[in-house]
N, C-alpha and C positions, 0 to 999 in steps of 0.2 A: 624722354628716352627714345633714341632712334631704333627703328626696327632693324634686325640683323639683315645684312645684304646676303641673301641666300645664293649659294653657288650651286646650280643644278647640273646634274649630268643627264645625258639622254635617257628618256623614259624607257626606251627600247630601241632595237635596231630599226631604223626608219625604212618604211616601204611604201611605195605609191602603187596603187592599182588604178589602171586607166579603163574606164568604161568606154564602150564603143562610141566613136564620134569625138572623143576628147584627146586623141593621139597627139595632135599638134600642140595644144597648150600644155599637155603633160610632158612632152619632149622639151619644151622651153623651160618648164619648171625644173625638170631633171637637170638641165644644163646649168642653171644657176646654183642648184644645191651641190652638184658635183664640184663646181668651181669654188664655192665657199668652203667646202670640206676637203679640198685638195685631192679629189679622186680623178685619176686620169685613165685614158684608154677606153676600152669598150664596156667597162663596168657601169652599172646603172642602178638607181634606186627603184626603178619600175619593175614590179613583179609581174611576170607573164600570167595572164588570166583571160578567159574568153567564155562566151555563152553560145555554144553551138545550138542549131535548131534542127528539129526533126521535120519531116516533110509536112506534118500537120500544122506546123507553126509553134509547137511546144518547144521548150528550151530547157537547158540545164547549165549550170556554171561549172567550169573546170579551172582549178588553180594549179599551175605548173611549178609550184615552189612551196616549200614548207612555210606554214604560217606561225609556227610556234615561237612565242616571244617577240613577235614583231609589233612595232608601233605603226599601224596601218592607216594610210590616208587614201580614201577612195574619191576620185574626181569623177563627177557625174553630171552630164548635160542632158537633162530630160527633154530638151526642146530641139534636139538635132534631128530634123526631119530628113536629112540627107542620108541617114543610115537606113539600110533596107535588109529584109530577109525574105526567104522563099517560103511560101505557104501554098500547098497544092499546086505547085508550078507557077504561081503568081508572085511577082515582085511586090512586096508590101513595105511601105515606109514605116519606120518605127514611130509610134505615138508616144507622148509622155507616159502613158500607162505602161507601154512596153519597156521603156527605159527604167522606170521605177521597179518593175518586176525583176528585170535583170540585176538591178542594184541589190535587191533582197536575195537573189540567188547567189551573188558573189559573197554577201555577208554569211549566208548559210554554208557556202563552200569553205569559209574560214574555220568552220566547225568549232567555234569557241576557243581555238588555240591561240589566237592573236592576243597580245598583251593589252592592246587598246585599239579601238576602231573609231576613226573620225571620218565623217562624210563631208566633202566639200561639194555642195550643190549650189552653184552660183545663182541660178534662178530657181526659187523654191517651188517644188512640185505642188500643184494645186494652190499656189500662194494667193490667187485671186478668190478662191473659195474659202475665205478666212473667217466668215461670220455667218450666223443664221438669221435670215430676215423673214422666213416663213418655214413651212415644212420641207426642209431641204437638208442635204448632207453637209457635214463639216469636214471636207476631205483633207485639208491641210493639217488640221489638228490630229486626225486619225493617222495620217502618214507619219507625223512626227512621233506619236506615241508608239506606232508599230516599229519604227526604226530603233527607238530606245529599248523596247521590249526584246529586240533581237541582239542587243549588246552594244549598240552604238553609244559612245560616251560624249562625243562632240559633234555638233552639226554646225557647219559654217556656211552661211549664205550671204548674198550681196543684195543690198537695197530691197529688202523684203517689202512686198506690197503693203503689208501691215505687220510691223515687228511684234505686235501684241500676240501673235500666234505662239510666241514663246510661253505664254500662259498655259499652253497645253502640256508642257513638260517643264514645270518650274524648278524641278530638282536636278535637271540635267543640263549639260553644256549646250548653249545656243548662242552663236555670235552673228550679229547682223553687220556686215562690213559695207562701207560706202566707197565709191570710186571718185570722190570729190577731187582729191589732189591730182589724180591722173587725168581727169577731165580738164581741169584748169591748165595743167602743164601742156596737154595736147592743143588747147586753144591758143596758148601763147606761142607755141611752135608753128602752128598752121596759119594763124592770122597775125602776122608780125606787127601790124599797125593798130591793133585793138588797144583801147585805153580803159583800164579797169578802175575808173573813178566815178563818182556820183554824177558828174556833169556829162559823161559820155556813154555810160553803160548802166543797164538795169536788169535785175533778175525778175522773171515772170513765172508764176506757177499756173499751169493750165487748168487746175481745179483746186478745190479746198483740201482734198485729201493729200495733195503733194506739198502743202505749205511747210511741213516740218523740214524737209530736205532743202527747200528754197530759203527758209529762214537761216539755215546754216550757211549756205552760199552767201547770202546777203550780209550776214554778220561778219564772217571771216574776211570778206572782200571789202566791206564797208560800202556796199551799194544799196540803192533804193530797191524796194520790193513791190511788185504788183501781183494781182491775182485775178483769174477768171473763175466764175462759178457756172456750173452747168444747170440750165433750166430744162428739166426732163418732163416728158409726158408720162405720168404714172398710171394713166388709164389703159395703156396698151403695152404689150411686150413683143419686141422684135428681136429675133436671134438670141433669145434668152435674157434680154435686158430692156429697160425702159429707154426709148429713143430720146436723144438730146434735141430739144427744140431750138435752143439758142445758147450762146456763150456771152456772158456779161462781164465787163472788165471793171475792177476796182483798183484804183491807184492814181498816182500823179501823172502829169503830162509826159508823154513818151516821145514827143515830136523830135525827130533827128537823132534819137539815141539808138545805140546798138542794144539789142535785147537778147538775153540768154533765157531760152525756154527750158525748164528743167522738169523731167518726169522720170519715173522708174522704168517705164517700158513704152515702146512704140508697137502697138498691135497692128491695126490696119493703118494707123496714122491719120485717120479722118479728122479726129478732134484736134490734133496738133496742127494740121494744115489749115483747118477752119480758123483756128486761133491766130495763126500766122497771117492769114488774109485779113482778119479784122484789125490786127496790130498795124499792118501796112496802111490800112484805110485811115488809121489814127495818126499817120505820119512817122511811123517807126523807121529807123535806119536799117542796118543789117540785122538779120535774125539768125541766131545760132541755136541749134537744138542740142541739148544734153539729155541723153537717155541711156541708162545702164544697159538695157536690153533692147536690141532692135529685132523685132519679130517679122515685121513687114508681111503679115499674113495675106494681104491682098495685092502683093506685088509692089513694084517700084515705079510704075508709070505715073502715078499721081505726084510722087516726089519729083520725078523728072520734069513734069509739066510746071510745077510750082517753082522749081529752080530756074527753068527757062524764062518764066515770067517775072523773075526777080523777087519772089515772095519768101523764099528761104535762101540762105547763103551757105551754111554748112550744117551737117548732121553728124554728131559725135555719138557713137555707141561702142561698147567694149567687145573684146573677143571672148567674153565669158560664156557666150553661147555661139552656136554655129553661124558663120557668115558665108554666104554664097559668093562665088567668084563674080557673079553678076553685080552684087552689091559692092564688093571691093573695087570694082572697076569704075564706079560712078564718081564723077568729078565733085559732086556735092558731099560725098561721104568721107568721113575720117574714122579709122579704126583706132580705138584706144587699147593698148596692150596691157593686160593685167597680170601677165605671167610672173613677173618679178615680185609683184605684191603677194601672189599666192605662195610663191617660194619662201618669202619672208615669213608668212604666217605659219607655214609648215615647219620651217627651221626653228622658229621661236617655240611653237607648241611641242615639238619633239623634245626640247630641253625643259619643258614645263615652266617656261618663263611667261611673264605677263605680256599680253598683246595690246594693252590699253593704249600705248603710244601709237601703235599701228592703226588702231581704230579711230583715233582723233588726230588727224594730220594738220591741225590748225597752224602750228609753228612752221611746218614744211611749206604750207601754202603761202604764208606771209613771206617766207624766205625766197621762194621762187618768184613771187610777184615783185618783191623788192629788187631782186637781181635783174629781172626783166626791165623794170623801170630805170635802173641805173645804167644798163647797157643802151637803152633807147635814148637816154638823155646825154650820152657822151658827145 
């Protein structure tokens, strides 16, 4: 017996609240939603809200629209360091903690009047502090529980450092979305001569923790898979972590092959660049880096140097978090736009429809690769 094909109406009037620093991506999301729903002119799904600061740095949230009955989607980038505020006359960049506090203020300003609250937080706040290895805090789990206790029904994040943080809120909505399809599409557009077959291209994981996402790339594209593992010095701690002594490679011969290095984030980029150098020593061809989040916390100079020396060819990261103009101007950099994907998620969730097909784009990936191969072989 087949299940009834349920026809859902909107859960409530859709509203988008843009946290500071997310104006560009929210504007693009709003554009797609208006186009799909036939809204013209100056009307917008974006509800005006802000978090003004007092001279001491304290803040409050102000919502300039009724919240009653709205299906609210809050877009929040906790890693936008380009947003600043004044404190005692000093200009202070907003930290992830500041962004998270403002998110809670906005939720509080809704006053329980919204019909439903969903938070779209592309890079999960404190996502790297996801497990306890000694006497230390479990910040990500606490943040998720706090948001749920404030009335948030759905939390949507991208490429979580460890998706098992969902265990902190097992009875509430938590969706971990991947940028796999958009990354592959960007590669095919940017590098028109790439050959995605086992003889020419290989997927490489920079560490054992990233094998899950790399196995997906390898499986859906039919490519071989290699992996590095980090040999750390556990007798000392430097900058809050055990330093890496060496990267060791496990995998088949890579000589002459194009390699796709896949990771969830580029922090300083030191590990990624060290791995790229070792792969070149083993005879690798071109090296393309896929990373959902490009933080580049120690600047871009190292990447410039490695690009000039032919050790990396392209770095792909998304616009899910802040990208500086300096980064966007780099020849080696390619920005992967995720705005349409976020709009699709919001549009689908507003109708209370399943997002399963959006979360697993295997068929779309195979289709775009087949189309690329057909055009190339004409």
